[in-house]
BATOR-722103 format. One record per residue (C-alpha): residue number from 1; residue in three letters; x, z, y. Coordinates in steps of 0.001 Angstrom, whole numbers, plus 500000, padded with zeros to 6 digits. Example, Ala and Ser with C-alpha at 12.3 -4.5 7.8 and 13.67 -1.06 7.14 Angstrom:
[rec 1, ALA, [512300, 507800, 495500]]
[rec 2, SER, [513670, 507140, 498940]]
END
This chain:
[rec 1, HIS, [308952, 634330, 488798]]
[rec 2, TRP, [308064, 637591, 487032]]
[rec 3, HIS, [304447, 639035, 486715]]
[rec 4, PRO, [304013, 642472, 485352]]
[rec 5, ASP, [302098, 642839, 481917]]
[rec 6, TRP, [299484, 645219, 483303]]
[rec 7, VAL, [297991, 645878, 479890]]
[rec 8, LEU, [301414, 647045, 478638]]
[rec 9, ILE, [301983, 649288, 481829]]
[rec 10, VAL, [298405, 650787, 481360]]
[rec 11, THR, [298792, 651434, 477548]]
[rec 12, LEU, [302277, 653142, 478191]]
[rec 13, VAL, [300670, 655191, 481061]]
[rec 14, TYR, [297846, 656215, 478837]]
[rec 15, ILE, [300226, 657052, 475691]]
[rec 16, ALA, [302499, 659021, 477916]]
[rec 17, GLY, [299622, 661057, 479286]]
[rec 18, ALA, [298123, 661761, 476038]]
[rec 19, THR, [301626, 662928, 474549]]
[rec 20, LEU, [302434, 665151, 477409]]
[rec 21, VAL, [298879, 666783, 477094]]
[rec 22, LEU, [299220, 667408, 473292]]
[rec 23, GLY, [303044, 668231, 473559]]
[rec 24, PHE, [302476, 670918, 476294]]
[rec 25, GLU, [299500, 672468, 474577]]
[rec 26, LEU, [301294, 672764, 471099]]
[rec 27, TRP, [304355, 674093, 472895]]
[rec 28, ARG, [302409, 676601, 474692]]
[rec 29, HIS, [300595, 677617, 471220]]
[rec 30, TRP, [303993, 677914, 469373]]
[rec 31, ARG, [305574, 680036, 472007]]
[rec 32, PHE, [302534, 682429, 472318]]
[rec 33, ARG, [302250, 682657, 468642]]
[rec 34, ARG, [305958, 683413, 468053]]
[rec 35, THR, [305699, 686077, 470835]]
[rec 36, VAL, [302643, 687721, 469412]]
[rec 37, LEU, [304009, 687802, 465709]]
[rec 38, ARG, [307485, 689082, 466922]]
[rec 39, TRP, [305835, 692013, 468798]]
[rec 40, SER, [303352, 692838, 465968]]
[rec 41, HIS, [303014, 695022, 462889]]
[rec 42, PRO, [300405, 694985, 460001]]
[rec 43, ALA, [297117, 696912, 460589]]
[rec 44, ASP, [296470, 699843, 458308]]
[rec 45, ALA, [294525, 699578, 454947]]
[rec 46, THR, [291334, 700871, 456909]]
[rec 47, LEU, [291136, 697929, 459293]]
[rec 48, ASN, [292430, 695291, 456743]]
[rec 49, ALA, [289374, 696150, 454536]]
[rec 50, LEU, [287054, 695037, 457428]]
[rec 51, SER, [288252, 691334, 457036]]
[rec 52, ASN, [289311, 688508, 454866]]
[rec 53, ALA, [291885, 687464, 457309]]
[rec 54, ARG, [295244, 689296, 457974]]
[rec 55, ILE, [295008, 691676, 460764]]
[rec 56, VAL, [297926, 692674, 462834]]
[rec 57, ILE, [298431, 694980, 465934]]
[rec 58, SER, [300495, 693467, 468681]]
[rec 59, ARG, [301605, 694836, 472101]]
[rec 60, ALA, [301778, 691208, 473233]]
[rec 61, VAL, [298117, 690961, 473673]]
[rec 62, GLN, [295614, 692599, 475837]]
[rec 63, ALA, [292442, 691606, 473892]]
[rec 64, PRO, [291591, 690553, 470421]]
[rec 65, LEU, [291901, 687145, 469174]]
[rec 66, LEU, [292056, 684830, 466189]]
[rec 67, MET, [294705, 682399, 465698]]
[rec 68, GLY, [295456, 679854, 462976]]
[rec 69, VAL, [293163, 677417, 460916]]
[rec 70, ARG, [294640, 677572, 457329]]
[rec 71, GLN, [295848, 681159, 457310]]
[rec 72, PRO, [293867, 682888, 460053]]
[rec 73, VAL, [295150, 686051, 461765]]
[rec 74, ILE, [293346, 688548, 463730]]
[rec 75, VAL, [295378, 690110, 466303]]
[rec 76, LEU, [294392, 693353, 467736]]
[rec 77, PRO, [295823, 695072, 471009]]
[rec 78, GLU, [298260, 698055, 470599]]
[rec 79, ARG, [296021, 700771, 472003]]
[rec 80, ALA, [293851, 703556, 471024]]
[rec 81, MET, [290409, 702790, 470543]]
[rec 82, PRO, [287571, 704308, 468586]]
[rec 83, LEU, [286968, 702801, 465032]]
[rec 84, GLY, [283526, 701695, 466229]]
[rec 85, ASP, [285012, 699520, 468843]]
[rec 86, LEU, [287692, 698256, 466410]]
[rec 87, ARG, [284930, 697367, 463847]]
[rec 88, ALA, [283010, 695513, 466487]]
[rec 89, MET, [286232, 693620, 467723]]
[rec 90, ILE, [286917, 692721, 463956]]
[rec 91, ALA, [283510, 691647, 463427]]
[rec 92, HIS, [283726, 689316, 466473]]
[rec 93, GLU, [286851, 687542, 465366]]
[rec 94, GLU, [285414, 687268, 461801]]
[rec 95, CYS, [282486, 685420, 463341]]
[rec 96, HIS, [285029, 682970, 465036]]
[rec 97, ARG, [286663, 682660, 461604]]
[rec 98, ALA, [283278, 681843, 459790]]
[rec 99, ASN, [282238, 679447, 462437]]
[rec 100, HIS, [285784, 677701, 462451]]
[rec 101, ASP, [286278, 678319, 466314]]
[rec 102, VAL, [289885, 677785, 466075]]
[rec 103, LEU, [289483, 674282, 464387]]
[rec 104, ILE, [286977, 673522, 467235]]
[rec 105, GLN, [289851, 674486, 469735]]
[rec 106, TYR, [291903, 671858, 467962]]
[rec 107, VAL, [289298, 669269, 468109]]
[rec 108, ALA, [288594, 669840, 471729]]
[rec 109, LEU, [292500, 669578, 472356]]
[rec 110, LEU, [292381, 666270, 470642]]
[rec 111, ALA, [289557, 665216, 472904]]
[rec 112, ARG, [291378, 666492, 475878]]
[rec 113, MET, [294431, 664487, 474742]]
[rec 114, LEU, [292512, 661078, 474229]]
[rec 115, HIS, [290593, 661655, 477693]]
[rec 116, TRP, [293346, 663210, 479630]]
[rec 117, PHE, [292601, 661346, 482659]]
[rec 118, ASN, [288959, 662473, 482787]]
[rec 119, PRO, [288646, 665582, 484790]]
[rec 120, LEU, [285253, 666418, 483070]]
[rec 121, MET, [287058, 666940, 479852]]
[rec 122, LEU, [288587, 670349, 481159]]
[rec 123, LEU, [284935, 671419, 481993]]
[rec 124, ILE, [283519, 670095, 478621]]
[rec 125, ALA, [286449, 672127, 476742]]
[rec 126, SER, [285879, 675177, 478763]]
[rec 127, GLU, [282066, 675142, 478246]]
[rec 128, LEU, [282848, 674767, 474608]]
[rec 129, THR, [285022, 677720, 474468]]
[rec 130, LEU, [282304, 679792, 476493]]
[rec 131, LYS, [279491, 678882, 474093]]
[rec 132, CYS, [281671, 679769, 471099]]
[rec 133, GLU, [282261, 683236, 472704]]
[rec 134, GLN, [278662, 683732, 473617]]
[rec 135, LEU, [277403, 682862, 469947]]
[rec 136, CYS, [279977, 685392, 468641]]
[rec 137, ASP, [279048, 687950, 471112]]
[rec 138, GLU, [275190, 687755, 470148]]
[rec 139, MET, [276093, 687862, 466528]]
[rec 140, THR, [278240, 690889, 466904]]
[rec 141, LEU, [275724, 692892, 468786]]
[rec 142, THR, [273077, 691863, 466258]]
[rec 143, ASN, [275201, 692911, 463038]]
[rec 144, CYS, [277117, 695783, 464588]]
[rec 145, ALA, [276233, 699439, 465269]]
[rec 146, ILE, [277627, 699442, 468761]]
[rec 147, THR, [275800, 699715, 472117]]
[rec 148, ARG, [275541, 696938, 474365]]
[rec 149, ARG, [277166, 698999, 477107]]
[rec 150, THR, [280180, 699831, 475009]]
[rec 151, TYR, [280611, 696164, 473791]]
[rec 152, VAL, [280275, 694706, 477398]]
[rec 153, GLY, [283012, 697260, 478453]]
[rec 154, THR, [285232, 695900, 475694]]
[rec 155, ILE, [284453, 692349, 476738]]
[rec 156, LEU, [285319, 693222, 480575]]
[rec 157, ALA, [288563, 694647, 479600]]
[rec 158, ALA, [289283, 691475, 477481]]
[rec 159, ALA, [288188, 689201, 480491]]
[rec 160, THR, [290836, 690274, 482878]]
[rec 161, THR, [293443, 688463, 480444]]
[rec 162, ARG, [294654, 684822, 480586]]
[rec 163, ARG, [293194, 682773, 477617]]
[rec 164, ALA, [295836, 681974, 475021]]
[rec 165, PRO, [296227, 678411, 473601]]
[rec 166, LEU, [294605, 677377, 470621]]
[rec 167, THR, [293044, 680683, 469798]]
[rec 168, THR, [289745, 682452, 470229]]
[rec 169, GLY, [291239, 684937, 472762]]
END
């Protein structure tokens, strides 16, 4: 008479769920990064002087974002914008870089992977991302010569886009 080994079954289901969550998110990030970099070109010297990170202009994004942990890349959308707005966007992404927010996204992914069965983890990860964005928004408004109205307009334009995996966008 055969009895199932429930510990083994639960362990295998847990490992399968964690592997699927991690694999899916890493695949999404790899695909997104490949697309963004394929449709990008380096920023001019004026913009590159505003950051320690590499800056590229890409038509594959609608809103600025930071991606990469070891070699961060600031990605700006390919559209005409005043230099003041571009400075504020770069300052915002520099704040994310200084706060290691992309690394925080990876840690949040690790937590989601380990607790894939807990629906609250999605809420916690979303709240963590929101708090990182709010902190950088406040720091940008404090440190940049941009009006709140202009900055809010930039944020609203960016808010209509879907969030990119493992980035600050």
